[in-house]
N, C-alpha and C positions, 0 to 999 in steps of 0.2 A: 640573496641566496645564490648558490651555484651548485652544479653537480660535482660531487667529490668522488674520488676513486671507489670507495665502498658503495656509494650510490650507483655508480655505473655497473658494478658487478651485479647488483640487484636488477637493474634495468636489462642487462644482457641475459639474465636468467629468464626473465619474462619473454624476451624476443626469441630465445631458443626453443620455447615450448608453444609457439604460435599454433601449429597444427593440432596439438593435443587440446589446447584451450578451446578451439573452435569445435573439434570433433566431439568432445564430451557434451558440450551444450546442444549439439545437434542430436546426439543420442538421447539426452534427457527430454528434449522437445518432441521426440518421436513416441514418447509414452504419455498418453493422455492423463492429465492430473487436474481436471476440473475440480473446483472447490468442494463439490459434493460427490466426487467419484472416489469412494473409499479405497477401492482396490488399486486404482491408478496412483493415488497419493501414497499408498503404502509402497508401491513399486519404486516410485521416484525417490521416496525417502530412503529406501535401502540403497539405491545407487549413490545418493548424496553422502550417506553415512560411510559407505565404502571408500569414496573419494576423500572424505574428510580425514579418514584414519591415516592418510599419508602425511598429515601435518603433525608436528611435535606438540600435540595438544590433547586435552581431555575431550572426548566426544560422547555426548549422552543424549538420549531421547527424553524430551520433557512432555509429560501429559498436559494437555490443554483443557480448560474448563469447557463445559457444555454451554450451549446458548439456546434461547427460545426462538421459535419461528412460528409464523402465523400462516395457516393453510388458506387456500382460496375459499374454503367453507367457514372460515372464522375460528377453526380449532387451533388452539395454542399447543405446540408440541415442543418437547425438549430434543435438541439436536446435538449429537456427538461430533467431535472433530478429531482429525488426525493429530499425532504428536508433532511437536516442534523439535528441531535439532539444534542443540547448543554445542558450540565448539569453543573451548577456553584455553588460553595460554597465559601464564604469568599473572594470575589475579592479584598478586601481592605487589606488582610493579607500581611506581608512583604515578604513572599516567595510564589511564584506561581508555581504550578506543572500542567503541561499539559498532559492529558492522551487521547490517540486517538485510534480509531478502526474503522472498516468499516463493515457494515452489508450487503453489496452486496457479491455475490459469482460469480464464473465463469460459473456456470451451468445454461443454459437457461431454459425457461419454458418447452420446449419439451424434455429436458434431461430425460433419463431413470433412472438417479441416483437422487432419490427424498427423501429417508428416511434413518434414522439411524438404523443400526443393530449392534449387538455385535458379534465380531469374536470369533472363538474357543479359541484364546489366551487371550480373555478378552478385546481387544482393541475395541473402538467404531469406526465404519466405516460409514461415512455419509457425505453429501454435506455441507461443511462449518463447520463441527464439530471442525476442527483444525483451519481453515482459513476463518473467525475467530470468529465464534459465540461462540466457547469455550473460546476464548480469551476475548470476551466482558463479559462473565459471570465471568471470573477470575477478570477482571478489577473492575466490580461492587462489587464483594465479598470483594476485598481488601479495597475499599472505605467504604463499609458498616461496616467493622470491624474497620478501622482507626477512624471512627467517634466516637468510644468509648474511644479514647485515650485522656488523660488530656491535652496534648500539642497540640491538633488539631488546636487551635486558631492561632498558629504560621504559619500555612500553609493554603493557599487558593488553590483551584483546579478547573480546568475546563476540562470536558470531551467533546470531539467532536466525534460523531459517524457518519461517512459519507457514502453516497450511491454509490460511484463511484470509489473506490480505484482500483478495478480490471481492470478498463479501463483507468488508469493513472491519476485519480483525476482531470479531466478537470473542474468539477463544484465546487469542494470543495477546490481546491488549494488556492484561496484567503483567505479562512477561516483558513486554516492551516498556511499560512504565517503570518496572523494577530496574531494568538495564539503563534506561535513560537517567534515572536518579543517581546511579552509581558511576556512570561514565563521565568522561571529560569532553570527548568529541565523538560525533556519530558520522558514519558513512553508510549510505543506503544505495541500493543498486538498481533502482528503476532506470529505464532507458532515458538517455538524453534525446533531444530532438535530432533529426537526421544531419543537421549541420553542427552538432555538438553543444548547442545552447542548453544550459541547465535551467531547472525550475528554481526561481527565487522564492518570493513570498507565495504562500499557498492559502487558499480559502479553507475554512472549516466546513464540515459536512455532517448532516444528520439524516438518518433513514427512519421513517415512521410507517406504521401499519395501523390503521384505524378500523376496528371492527364495528360494523353497524348492524344492530339486531332489531328487526321489526316484528310484525305479526302476519303469519300466512292467512290467506282467505281465498275463496273462489273469486276469480276476477269478474265473473258475471253475476252470480247470485248474491255475493256478500262482499263486494269490493270495499265498501265503506267500513266494514268490520276489520279490515286488515290495516297494516302500516307498512308501506313499501320501502324496504331497506335500500334497494337499488336507487330509487328516486331520491331518497335521503342522501345516499352516497354521492350522487351526481350534484346535488345542491352543495354539499360540503366541499366537493372538489372545486366547484366554481368559487366558493369563498376562499379556498386556499390559493387558487390561481390568481385571484384578485389582489393577493399580497404582493405580487411582483410589481416593482416600481414604487412601493411605499417607502422603502429604505434603500439607500444607495448600496449597490453591491450584493444585495440579498436576492436570491432567486428561489422559487419554489416550483419544483417539477412534479406534477401529478403523473405518475408513471403508469398506474394500472388501477382499474376498478373491476373487481370480480364479484360473482354472486348470482343469486336468482336461479331460475329453473324454467319450468314449463310456462308457456305463454298465458295459460289460463289460471295461473296461480300468482297471487300477490307475493312478491319476494319477501322472505323473512330474514335474509342474510346478505351481507355484502362486505367487502373489504376494500378500503381505499389505501393505496400505497403511494408514498411520495418522498421525495428527497429535497433537502434544503441545503443551500450553500451560503456561507456568510464570510465577510472579510475580516471581522474582528470580534473580540470578546463581547463588546456591547451589543453588536448585532446578533450574536449567538444567544445572548440572554433575551433579547427582544423577540426573536422568532420562536424560542422555546415557550415563552409565556403566551405569545399570540396563538400558537398551535394549541396550547393547553386550553385557552379560552374557547377556541372553535370546537375542540373536542368535548367541551363541557356544555355545549348548547345545541341539542338536537334541533334540526330545522322544522320539525313539526311533531305533534304528540304521537306517542306510541313507539318511538324509537329509543334505543339505548346505545350509547357510544362507549367504546373501550379502546383507549389509546395504548399502543405498544411502540417501543423503540425510543429514539431520541438522538441527541448529538453524539456521533461516534468518533469524530476527529475534530480537535480544536484548531482554530486558525493558526497559521505559522507565518508571522510577519517578519520582515527584514529588520530585526532589532539590531542593537549594537554588536551582539555576539555573532549573529548571522552575517552581518556586513563584514566584520573582521575576518571571519572564516572564509568567506567567498573571496575576499581580496588575497588571502594567503594561497588559496587554491589557484587563483588567477596567476599569481607570481610563480607558483610551482609549474603550472601548465606552460608558461612562457619558456621555462628552462628546457622543455621538451619540444618547443615549436608548436604547441597546441594552444591556440587562442581560446580563452575561456570567457564566455558571456552568459548572462542569465536574464530571465524575465519572469514576471508573475504568472502564476498558473491557477486556474480554477479547479484543477484536479487535486486529489488528496492521496496520501500514502502513509507508510509507517513513519516517515519523517515528521508528520504532524504529531503523532503519538510521542515520539522521542523529544521533540521540542517542548511539548506540553509538560513532560516530566523533568525538564530543565537541561536538556542536552542540545547544544548547538550542533547542527548537522547539515551535510550536503546530501541530498536524497536522489540525485540523478547521475550517479557515477557509473551507471551501466553502459551498455553498448549504444552506438548511434543507430537509430532506426526510426520506425514510424508505423502508422496505420494499426496501432495496437488495438486489441479488442475486436478485430475483424479478421476475415480470412485473407486480407492483404498484408498482415503484419510482416515486417521485414527488419533485418539488421544487416549492416555493412560488415563483411568479414574483417576488413583491415582495422576496424575499430576495436576488436577484441584485445589485440595487443596494445593499441594506443591507450585504451582506457585502463588496462591492467598496469601499464607503465605509470600512468598518472597516479593511480591509487598507491602503487608501491612507493613512488617518490614522495607522496604525501606522508606515508608512514615513516619513511626515512627522515623527513624533515621534522616530524613530531618527535622522533627518537632523539634527534640531535638538539632539539629545543628551538630550532629556527622557526617552527610553528609552535607557539606557546599554548599548549592545550589547557594548562591550568588557568591562564589568563582568560581564555575563551570561555571556560566554564564559569569563572567569576563574573564575567560580563553578563552571561545568561542569567545567573542567579540575581543579579542586581535589578533585572527587569521583571522578576516573578512576583 
């Protein structure tokens, strides 16, 4: 591969818009859009929709499905979610590229981390600047530039910007599955590491909520007439923790136990919340069955157990399609003087969903940064243009056929 004259025009288009690419990401990050901040999500969605309408594409809001949540008191509630934004160009083209991102963040409305500042070393420090409002700006910049390429008619593309990735994509998962099944190559805009390293193989993940119901009683006069749900929850948590080390690569993190009340009352309710990570499909099946067994065996009489949740993202191994795609991206990066490397990650993202649906994808094409999910989150300003140029050139090479998207898709289907 080499950079051709039409490719260079695309790359120059990105470079000329550096200031705007950074400034819009900063503006978006200055609006809180925690996953459960309905007003903030609506505000950011409107900003993204207005920006997307500059593209020669159909822009529509897509309603998402509701999901269930378990309160600390064990009450199961139905939770509504914000709309997703879908941007589509040339759906009839022979090659279809799926680009995804999320506009929610982990920072709730009451967070003290609300605005972007510039550190003394020049890095941008702010909520979502790396994860992933910066990535969304990179995504849009790459498409804006690609639309000037003479071979653009060879490629159709669909962007999905979702409102719930940080809580496991419970509402947008069906949309991701549909796009993954229809597309040939996926590009997702989670941040790379601060040195540009990409995530390669990813573990799968599951979130569980186990409701423990006991029987209330006076702790002094009638202790033995009760059944202590908090004590049962603690025993179950110990059983879950003991699963660590039983199968290579499988981890179980007991994150929270809630419930109970006054000290003189035998607790009649508790909730155990835990996350599991697995390296492969076999381990996923093993942990799901093991958790089911634990949830079917109350540790002592008088308790009932009600399990909610499950595996939310399948593992994403480095299969033949992933390896071929990463090598193509490495070669593309070399043309720009950008060394591309990757390593396994225990983290999960929409790339897991897309891969499970049959789509080979790179899921860390966003900005270079770090310390995400903390008030130290940062992104390097120079990486906005660098990464947008990389994505734009990938699209150019898909359009020219130098990156064979149809072959990549066929490789993925062979392993399903």
